[in-house]
Backbone as a ProteinNet text record, in pm:
[ID]
protein_1_A
[PRIMARY]
MMLPHNPQRVFLAVGHTDMRKSIDGLSVLVERAMDMNPFDGDLFVFCNRRRNMIKILYWDRNGFALWHKRLEKHRFHWPTPPNR
[TERTIARY]
95.5	-14.5	77.9	61.1	163.2	97.8	89.8	24.1	148.5	142.1	245.2	313.7	432.4	530.8	476.8	450.5	411.5	261.1	176.1	30.8	29.9	-35.3	-52.1	-153.1	-243.3	-389.3	-444.8	-542.7	-651.1	-792	-864.9	-1031.9	-1099.2	-1200.6	-1308.9	-1430	-1484.8	-1614.5	-1722.9	-1756.7	-1872.8	-2019.2	-2064.7	-2160.1	-2143.5	-2206.8	-2166.6	-2132.6	-2053.7	-2031.7	-2059.6	-2097.7	-2109.6	-1972.8	-1981.3	-1832.7	-1788.8	-1905.6	-1881.9	-1827.1	-1781.8	-1676.8	-1544.6	-1456.8	-1349	-1269.8	-1144.2	-1055.2	-1149.5	-1179.7	-1259.6	-1358.5	-1452.5	-1586.6	-1537.5	-1438.4	-1426.4	-1353.6	-1245.3	-1204.6	-1267.4	-1410.5	-1497.9	-1592.1	-1586.6	-1679.5	-1546.9	-1451.5	-1327.8	-1357	-1364.3	-1364.1	-1503.1	-1627.9	-1762.9	-1822.8	-1824.5	-1905.5	-1804.6	-1692.5	-1613.5	-1546	-1569.8	-1489.6	-1348.4	-1238	-1103	-1060.6	-900.3	-828.9	-735.7	-788.9	-751.5	-620.7	-559.7	-403.7	-297.6	-384	-303.6	-200.6	-219.3	-117.8	-198.1	-323.6	-392.1	-471.4	-490.3	-540.3	-711.4	-806.4	-950.5	-976.3	-1048.2	-1107.7	-1240.2	-1301	-1466.3	-1496.9	-1629.8	-1675.9	-1839.2	-1863.7	-2009.9	-2080.9	-2215.9	-2311.1	-2326.4	-2258.4	-2259.5	-2152.2	-2032.8	-1908.2	-1828.2	-1842.2	-1740.7	-1648.2	-1608.4	-1556.2	-1506.7	-1370.2	-1317.4	-1231.2	-1242.7	-1132.5	-1053.7	-921.4	-871	-786.4	-818.9	-782.6	-660.4	-539.8	-470.5	-387.2	-305.3	-226.4	-106.1	-24.9	93.3	191.6	272.4	362	294.4	262.1	239.2	122.2	17.8	-85.6	-171	-341	-367.8	-358.2	-398.1	-359.9	-482.5	-532.4	-653.2	-667.7	-656.9	-637.2	-768.8	-797.9	-915	-893.4	-990.8	-1000.9	-1138.8	-1155	-1283.3	-1252	-1370.7	-1347.1	-1444.8	-1431.9	-1525.9	-1607.3	-1576.9	-1653.6	-1686	-1572.2	-1607.8	-1697	-1704.4	-1749	-1640.7	-1640.4	-1548.2	-1642.5	-1585.5	-1638.9	-1656.9	-1739.1	-1750.9	-1854	-1792.3	-1878.3	-2042.5	-2138.2	-2256.7	-2259.2	-2324.5	-2340.5	-2426.9	-2389.4	-2441.8	-2570.3	-2661.2	-2817.2	-2881.2	-2830.3	-2918.4	-2916.3
-123.7	10.8	134.3	215.8	347.7	429.9	475.7	587.4	667.7	795.8	847.2	785.2	823.8	761.2	799.3	946.8	992.1	1061.8	995.6	1079.3	1155.7	1261.7	1344.2	1264.6	1254.6	1182.5	1098.9	1023.2	935.2	972.1	1020	1064	972.1	886	834.3	901.2	900.5	967.5	875.5	918.9	808.3	818.9	693.8	661.1	616.2	663.5	609.4	742.8	721.6	808.5	766.1	850.1	815	780.3	666	630.8	667.6	771.8	810	900.3	974.4	1092.9	1071.7	1116.5	1093.2	1209	1257.3	1346.4	1473.7	1557.4	1684.2	1656.6	1588.1	1558.6	1534	1417.2	1409.2	1531.9	1597	1704.8	1789.6	1835	1921.5	1852.7	1749.2	1691.8	1704.6	1697.8	1695.5	1861.8	1942.2	2098.4	2145.3	2099.8	2144.9	2052.9	1917.2	1833.9	1813.9	1790	1743.6	1881	1982.3	2113	2104.5	2050.8	1992	2068.6	2071.5	2104.1	1994.1	1944.1	1840	1863.6	1979.3	1974.2	1975	1904.9	1941.2	1790.2	1719	1578	1486.2	1496	1379.9	1282	1190.9	1072.5	1084.1	1073.9	1091.2	940.6	899.7	756.8	752.3	702.1	680.1	540	525.5	371.1	403.2	319	314.1	218.3	271.6	199.1	46.2	-29.2	-198.3	-227.4	-129.1	-124.6	-239.7	-276.2	-335.8	-257.3	-127.4	-68.1	96.1	91.3	220.9	329	436.7	516.9	608.4	613.2	712.1	830.4	938.8	1087.8	1120.6	1156.8	1258.1	1346	1444.3	1551.8	1470.8	1470	1406.1	1503.6	1570.6	1679.4	1768.7	1720.6	1815.2	1792.1	1728	1682.6	1598.6	1568.3	1496.8	1321.3	1238.3	1093	1018	925.6	875.1	720.4	646.7	489.6	438.1	316.9	283.6	127.4	63.6	-89.5	-128.9	-241	-319.8	-470.4	-503.6	-616.7	-712.8	-812.8	-893.6	-1032.8	-1035.9	-1130.9	-1089.4	-995.7	-967	-817.4	-768.4	-612.8	-566.7	-408	-358.1	-339.3	-330.1	-311.4	-121.7	-65.5	103.7	142.7	249.6	332.7	408.1	402.7	453.4	596.7	695.5	828	797.9	906.4	865.2	870.8	942.2	948.9	870.2	748.5	619.8	514.2
-4.5	17.8	21.9	-78	-111.7	-53.2	91.3	175.3	219.1	257.3	306	462.1	450.6	566.6	687	700.6	853.3	823.1	831.2	818.5	971.9	973.6	1094.3	1191.8	1134.2	1180.9	1070.2	1139.9	1032.5	1090	972.1	1033.2	936	987	934.5	905.2	810.5	755.1	811.7	931.6	977.2	902.3	877.9	785	665.7	532.9	411.4	327.6	251.5	137.1	1	-109.7	-229.5	-294.6	-345.7	-403.7	-531.8	-595.8	-723.6	-711.8	-597.9	-561.9	-571.3	-642.3	-655.5	-598.6	-614.4	-527.3	-518	-619.9	-608	-502.5	-528	-436.9	-305.8	-288.6	-129.3	-62.7	-125.6	-72.5	-21.4	-109.3	-46.6	43.2	55.1	200.7	290.5	312.6	400.4	446.9	337	370	459.5	423.5	435.9	526.1	541.3	612.8	729.5	710.7	831.5	891.7	813.4	887.9	893.8	811.8	834.8	691.6	688.7	582.4	514.3	394.1	319.5	280.4	316.1	284.2	385	514	646.2	643.5	553.3	573.8	632.8	662.8	749.2	657.4	681.8	599	621.4	492.4	528.5	455.4	533.4	504.9	481.2	374.9	324.1	318.1	328.7	320.3	261.7	164.1	116	184.7	158	191	231.8	149.6	168.4	255.8	254.4	360.6	288.4	169.3	85	7.1	44.5	-19.3	47.2	47.8	112.3	17.1	48.6	-15.8	77.1	60.4	153.9	69.2	105.6	40.9	129.7	79.2	131.3	39.6	97.2	15.6	23.4	-104.8	-104.8	-183.7	-75.2	-137.7	-237.7	-327.1	-431.6	-495.9	-451.4	-527.2	-421.1	-426.1	-388.1	-432.2	-361.9	-385.2	-336.6	-394.2	-373.9	-349	-259.6	-286.8	-250.3	-317.8	-344.8	-285.8	-205.7	-210.6	-205.6	-266.1	-282.2	-221.4	-131	-87.6	-176.3	-216	-294.3	-205.4	-52.5	-9.3	131.1	172.4	327.2	312.2	446	492.2	575	561.8	633.9	774.9	907.8	1021.9	1022	1048.9	1003.9	1117	1182.6	1270.5	1195.4	1258.4	1226	1294.9	1244.1	1288.6	1446.6	1537.1	1658.5	1673.9	1591	1579.4	1520.1	1505.3	1415.5	1515.6
[MASK]
++++++++++++++++++++++++++++++++++++++++++++++++++++++++++++++++++++++++++++++++++++

């Protein structure tokens, strides 16, 4: 896995995210919904409704990088929003 060597922090986007979003859409979610700066060197992790796919967005020195994994048989354990 090619992720940054020293990420500052790792943040999970609680609940599900539309996986049709790519770098631009996910960075807007980080800024607006999570009220965070996507350029800070943190990892932002998103999961789909079926919990079989994750995307990790991070700023890598001179541009965004997006890592994507899809499980074929299993599901990720993922937190749900507190009001559900």
